[in-house]
C-alpha positions in Angstrom: -13.3 -16.0 9.3 -10.0 -14.2 8.9 -6.8 -16.0 10.0 -4.8 -14.0 12.6 -1.0 -13.8 12.5 0.9 -12.4 15.5 4.3 -11.6 14.1 7.5 -9.9 15.5 7.7 -6.3 14.2 11.5 -6.4 13.6 12.2 -10.0 12.9 8.9 -11.5 11.5 8.7 -15.3 11.7 9.4 -16.8 8.2 6.7 -19.5 8.6 4.0 -16.9 9.3 5.1 -14.7 6.4 5.1 -17.8 4.1 1.5 -18.6 5.2 0.3 -15.1 4.5 2.0 -15.0 1.1 0.3 -18.3 0.3 -3.1 -16.7 1.2 -2.3 -13.9 -1.2 -1.3 -16.3 -4.0 -4.5 -18.2 -3.4 -6.5 -15.0 -4.2 -6.9 -13.7 -0.6 -7.2 -10.2 0.8 -5.1 -9.3 3.8 -4.9 -6.5 6.4 -1.3 -5.6 7.2 0.7 -3.0 9.1 3.0 -0.5 7.4 5.2 2.4 8.5 2.2 4.7 8.4 -0.9 2.7 9.3 -2.7 -0.5 8.4 -3.5 -1.2 4.7 -5.5 -3.8 2.7 -3.3 -5.9 0.4 -3.7 -8.4 -2.5 -1.9 -9.7 -5.5 -1.5 -7.0 -8.3 -3.6 -9.1 -10.8 -6.3 -10.1 -8.4 -9.5 -8.5 -9.9 -11.8 -9.9 -7.3 -9.7 -8.5 -4.4 -9.6 -5.1 -6.1 -13.4 -5.1 -6.1 -13.5 -6.3 -2.5 -11.3 -3.3 -1.4 -13.7 -1.0 -3.3 -16.7 -2.5 -1.4 -15.0 -2.4 2.0 -13.9 1.3 1.6 -16.8 2.4 -0.7 -14.4 3.7 -3.3 -15.3 5.0 -6.8 -13.2 4.5 -9.9 -11.2 7.6 -9.4 -9.5 6.2 -6.3 -5.7 5.8 -6.7 -4.7 2.4 -5.7 -1.1 1.9 -4.6 1.5 -0.7 -5.6 3.8 -1.4 -2.7 7.3 -2.2 -3.8 10.3 -3.8 -2.2 12.9 -1.6 -4.0 13.4 1.0 -6.7 14.1 -1.5 -9.5 10.6 -2.9 -9.0 9.0 0.5 -8.7 10.7 1.7 -11.9 9.0 -1.0 -13.9 5.6 0.3 -12.9 5.7 4.1 -13.4 7.4 6.7 -15.6 9.9 8.8 -13.7 12.0 11.7 -15.2 15.4 12.1 -13.6 14.3 15.0 -11.3 11.3 13.1 -10.1 13.4 10.0 -9.5 15.9 12.0 -7.4 13.0 13.6 -5.3 11.5 10.2 -4.6 14.8 8.5 -3.9 15.6 11.1 -1.2 12.7 10.1 1.0 12.4 6.4 0.2 11.8 4.1 2.0 9.3 6.0 4.1 5.7 6.9 4.7 5.0 8.5 1.2 2.9 7.5 -1.7 3.7 8.9 -5.1 1.2 9.3 -8.0 2.8 8.8 -11.4 1.9 7.8 -14.9 1.7 4.0 -15.1 3.6 1.8 -17.5 2.0 -1.1 -19.4 3.0 -3.4 -16.5 0.1 -2.1 -14.4 -3.4 -3.7 -15.0 -5.7 -1.1 -16.6 -8.4 -1.6 -14.0 -6.0 -0.2 -11.3 -5.4 3.0 -13.2 -7.1 6.4 -12.7 -9.6 6.5 -15.6 -8.4 9.9 -16.9 -4.8 10.3 -15.7 -3.8 6.7 -16.4 -1.8 7.0 -13.2 -1.2 4.8 -10.1 0.3 5.2 -6.6 3.6 3.6 -5.7 5.5 3.4 -2.5 8.4 1.7 -0.7 7.6 1.4 3.0 10.1 1.4 5.8 8.7 -1.6 7.7 10.3 -5.0 8.4 7.0 -7.0 8.1 6.2 -5.5 4.7 9.7 -6.0 3.4 9.6 -9.7 4.5 6.2 -10.1 2.7 7.5 -8.5 -0.5 10.6 -10.6 -0.5 8.6 -13.8 -0.2 6.0 -12.6 -2.7 8.6 -11.4 -5.2 6.3 -8.9 -6.8 4.5 -5.6 -5.8 1.5 -5.7 -3.5 -1.8 -4.0 -4.6 -2.7 -1.9 -1.6 -5.1 0.7 -0.1 -5.1 2.4 3.3 -7.5 0.7 5.7 -9.8 3.7 6.3 -13.4 2.6 6.6 -16.3 4.7 5.2 -17.4 7.5 7.5 -14.4 7.3 9.7 -11.7 10.0 9.9 -8.9 7.8 11.2 -7.5 4.5 9.8 -7.7 1.3 11.9 -4.5 0.6 13.8 -5.1 -2.3 16.1 -4.9 -5.9 14.8 -7.5 -7.4 17.0 -10.0 -4.7 16.3 -9.5 -5.2 12.6 -10.0 -8.9 13.0 -13.2 -8.3 14.9 -14.6 -5.7 12.4 -13.5 -7.2 9.2 -13.5 -10.9 10.1 -15.9 -11.9 7.2 -14.5 -9.6 4.5 -10.7 -10.2 4.7 -8.8 -13.5 4.7 -6.0 -12.7 7.0 -4.9 -10.0 9.5 -1.2 -9.5 10.5 -0.6 -8.0 13.9 2.9 -6.7 14.6 2.2 -4.6 17.7 2.3 -0.8 17.6 1.6 0.6 14.1 1.4 4.2 12.9 -1.9 5.9 13.0 -1.5 8.3 10.1 -1.8 7.5 6.4 1.1 8.2 4.0 1.7 11.7 2.6 0.6 11.6 -1.0 2.6 13.5 -3.7 1.1 13.7 -7.2 3.7 14.1 -10.0 1.3 13.6 -12.9 1.4 17.3 -13.9 5.2 17.2 -14.0 5.6 19.2 -10.8 5.1 17.9 -7.2 1.7 18.5 -5.7 0.9 17.4 -2.2 -2.5 15.6 -2.6 -2.7 14.4 1.1 -0.8 15.5 4.2 0.1 12.5 6.3 3.0 10.8 8.1 5.8 11.9 5.8 7.2 15.4 5.9 5.7 17.3 2.9 7.8 20.4 3.2 10.4 19.5 0.6 7.7 18.8 -2.0 5.9 22.1 -1.3 9.1 23.9 -2.1 9.7 22.0 -5.3 
């Protein structure tokens, strides 16, 4: 059974955050709220959790996993960003955007798109996630909590607990959570290409 953590959305309890981080460090898989919708999260090097996410979501090897970062310094170690791309991302970060970029050697190969050698990165504007990342002190492997055959991601902590009780190790509930996935912008070709329209305003990337 998954452990259920009811945390404050603006000032999350440090003890609860520490307990969730320990679950992550012990190899666990969590469901957590972000500034767009719920996501599945695990340690970046956790091969087993990566496969569990694939099974839960029925993903193939072309799925772009996302590394959720606390700040730009962390993000910059994981992906290659020319100056113009850096400025474009910086202008909307933190926020409900995921950016697809060529990965550096810091990213495990099993996370990469098999052909593009790219990965998703984002910096969410969410107090609970920021607290988790500060305590964890490294990026979080993540994927939107969108179940197979469903058009909308899950948004209610108790429903997630009921439906995924045997396949995740912890669920964080922080009250109202966004119901729309991130806007995904792919920079792997050099120019911005909107790969998914979501919670973030995509207009500035369409004009780029």
